N, C-alpha and C positions, 0 to 999 in steps of 0.2 A: 714073088719075093723069095730070095734064097734063105735057107735056114741060118747060114752064118751071119746074115744081115740082122737077125733078131737077137744075137748074143751081145751082151754088154761087154765092153772092155773093162780091164781092171780099174781104169781111171773113172768109169761111169757108175760103178757100184760101191755101196758102202759095205761095212763088215757083215751085215745081215743079208746081203744080196739084193737090197733095194736100190732103186735108181737114185743117184745123187741129185740133190736139189740145192738151191741157194740157201745158205744157212739163215734161219730166222733170228739167230743170236748176234748180239753186238757187244763190243767192248768199248770202254771209255776211260779217259783220265783227264780230269779238270784240275787246273792249278790256279789258286787265288793268292794274291799277295796278302790279303787280309780277309778273314772269313766274315762276310756280311750277308745277312739273309733277311729279307723283308724289312730292311732298314735297321735291323738289330745287329749289334756286335756280339758274335758268338764266343769270342775270347776277349774279355775286357782286361785281363792281366796276362803277362807273358805271351803277348800276341806274336804270332809267327805265320808265315805262309802255310797254306793247308792244301793237301792232295786229296782228290776225290776219285778213287778207282771205282769202276762200276761194270756190271754185266747186265744185259737186258735181253728180253725176248719180245718180238713183235709179230703179230699175225692180224692182217687187215686192221681193224680199229683197236685191237687189244695190245696193250703194252705193259709188261711186267719187268720190274727191275730190282736189283740189290746194289746198294752203294755204301761205301765207307767214307769217312772223313777223318784224316789224321794230320795233325800239325807236325812240321818237321822238327820241332823241339820236344815232341813227345808229351806235351802238356794237354792235348785235347784228342778225344776219340769220339766217333759217331758211327752207328750202323743203321741204315735205312732200308726198309722193304716197302714196295708199293705196287699197285696195279691200277690201270686206268682203261677206260674204253671210250673211244671218240667216234661219233657218228659222222656221216659224210657232210652234214651241214655244219660241223664244227662244234657241236654240243657234246660235252664229255663229262664223265663222272670218275672220281678217283678215290682210293683209300690208301693211306700211307701210315707206316709205323716208323716214327723217328725214335731211335734209342740212343741215349747219352750215358754211357757207363762212367763218364768222368763226373757226373752230377752227384750221385750218391755213393760212388766208390764201393767200398767193401760191403756196405749195407744192401747193395742192389744185386739181384740175380736176374739173368736175362729171361728165364722162363717163369720166374716168380717175382719175388721182391715185395709183394703186398703193397702197403702204402708208401714204401720206399722205391717203388718202381721207377726206372729211368726211361720208360716208354711214354711216348706221346702219340695217341692214335687220332688220326685226322680223316675227315670226310670232306670232299671238295667237288664242286661243279665248276665247269669252265665253258667258255664260248670263244672259239677262235675261227671266225669265218675266213674263207679263202679270198673273197673278192673285196673285202673291206679292211682297211688298215686299222684294226681294232681288236683288242682281246680283253677278257675279263675272267676273273677267278674269285669264287667265294668259298672260303674254307673255315672249318670249325674243328677244334680239338674236343672230341666228345668223351675221351677217357684217358686216364693216365696221370702223369705228374704235373699237369697244368692245374695247379691249386693255389689258393690264396687264403689268408687268415682274415675272417670277417671281424666286425666291431666287437663281437662277443668272444673273440679268441678261438673260434671254431674253424677248422680247415674245411674248405669247400671247393668243389670243382668249379673252375672259372669259365669253362666253355668259350675260350678265347676265339673270337670270330674276326676274320680278316677279309677285306674286300680289296681287290687289286684291279685297276683299270689302266689300260695303256693304248698307245698308238705308235706307229712307226712310219718311216719314210725310207724307201729302198733306192739304192744307187746301182750302177753297173757292177757286174761280177758279184752280185748278192751281198754287197755291203749295205749296212743298215744303221739308221739313227733311230733310237727308241726312247720314248718318254713313258715313265710308269709312275702312277700314284697309288700308294697303298694306305688304307685306312683301317683302324681298329674300331669295331662297332660296339664294343663294350669294355668294361674293365678287364684287362687281359695282359698276357705276357708281353704284348707289343707296346704297352704304355706303362709297364711297371705296376699293373693292377691299381693304378691311382686315378685313372680318368675314365670317362665314358667314351663317347665318340671322339676320335682324334685322328689327325693325319700323321702317320708315323714313317712314311717312306716316300721320298721324291727322288727319282732317279733319271738321269739323262745319260744314255749309253751309246757309244759308237762301236760298231762291230766291223772289222776289216777281215775279209776272207783271203788268206794266202792260198792261191791255187797252184797245183802241180800238174805236170804233163799227163800224169796217170788219171787225172780227173778228181783226185782227192783234194779236199779243201781243209785248211786249218783256220777255224775262226779265232780271232784275237779281238778282245774288246777292252775298252777302258770306260769306266762309269764314274760319274760324279753323283754322289749320294748325299742327301740331306735328310736328317730325321728331326722334324719340328718338335716332337714330344720331348726329346732329350737335348735339343739344340746342338746337334753334332753333325759334322760333315766329313766325308771321306772321298778319296779318289782311289779306285780299286782296279787292278789289272787281272784279267782272266784269260787263260788259254784253254780251249776245248779240243782235246784229241778224241776222235771217234773212229772206230774201225769196224 
């Protein structure tokens, strides 16, 4: 081997002289006509389309992300951080921090806030097997602003627990029809802290992937959503840009 064969070109080295590798980072931008999450309306007044910019890092089964949520009319804001790890068999665990500065406004501080905190901390386990058209997620808000007032007038942590089960059917070109059922397992934010077990999210979604010659795909989907707890239904469009 000649000496010059071992020298990297400028295009093959990074600024520290290391060999260039495929970036483990990704960018995303989701657009929703109405912000719906787990069957809940996240903007019940002054509703407007919402943009979700995000950056993520992935390595093998590890996935770390930071995501924002901002309505185009400036009436809503959200900042989320999270990390998950998924095994080869589809079993995963995740921790998420959902922060809503629009909830407590000036009384809230991102790094503090005390009882006025806008943070909702969540732990979740999931199962997404490759060979079976099935997925399941169990999540719980274990700390933060998820509180309710009991019969004695005292504020208590609700520990809202959500179980989601779903199945899907795939078509050519990775198009997919998905059915999801979400249930609240206790008195929680998903049912207005007024019920025990309740079905709060029924969703039928069709995803169409627009494919380009470069191999990049743009998933577009429309979902029909019905929330039996509040007896409300919605039709929502979402576009998922991922880079």
